[in-house]
Phi, psi and omega in degrees: 000146180225155183227137184227154174294159178279112181293326179298311181291325180293314180297323183264006180049056183305132180263347185258333184224144182287138179291337182285354170266085186248219187273144170256141176243122186253148175101161183295335179292348180281351182302326180295330178293319177293316182300326179275359178079016180273348182203167176250149179280137177226164180277162175302323179295319177295322179296318178297317178298320179298313182294321179295316180293320178300319180295320179294336177279351180092013177282150184257124177274129177220150178246093177277132177276080186249074184297326180296314179296317179300315179298321180297329179277348179110008182272157167274102189293345177280348181229026179218155181219142180257130175244110182267151171244088191271141174261157183284353185253330189241330190293152190303324181296335180263332183295325186256023171060222184296335176300315178291322181294323179289330175295313180294329179303336179282352180263126184280129178283160179272359180202173179221146182270136179226138177298139184223008183197198181273118183271141176259006177061032182287335178085003182295328178293318180296318179292328183284338187283117180282353184251009183052043183263354185236135173231125179274115180250195181297332181259015181101200184289133174249123185257125175274104185292342174296324187260334184294133178251002180066030185286337175092000180297323179292322180297318179292321183283340184284116181288336184262003183056039180282324185259141177223148177265131179238153172294142179276116183248338183258145177273124178249130177266145179247164184303327183272009175092352178289156175227143172286141176274130177302149185305317181301315180293323179294317178296323176298319179296319177297313181298322177298321182291318188270356178267000000 
């Protein structure tokens, strides 16, 4: 495993989130990134600690399948995976507005948000969502599962603990023929890539 500073936050001199909370590279193919000096090697325990701390800061974890970027950094993209900790102000998915959001929409999240309690209609969940996946209506939060990535920002922002992130287990078909990958199958795909 390797860890790198966030190039998006570093380039934009982010004032809200630290640039040193950047991308994790998983799998044996990430060794080339370390060898070229683009990242430092860390243990799995350190990686887990990094992701937990990033989440408490409100950063969004996403797994972009960016083989071109991985190769450019020196990785074997067939055996490496990038896990980003994106901020809502600087990271590329947010910088380019709906163009970035539609790109991210192609990435299947590992969970989905579901209402679980009594809503006070404060709107903090809707404001916290970087993917415009939540609309607070008369019956509380309505989650657009097409857009939700299960990143957990709404869950952290909800003062009433109404929202919870769950693993996605069911396959949902969409009008354009796309299908969500069940969490188990997605995790198998990730494990195949990083081993």
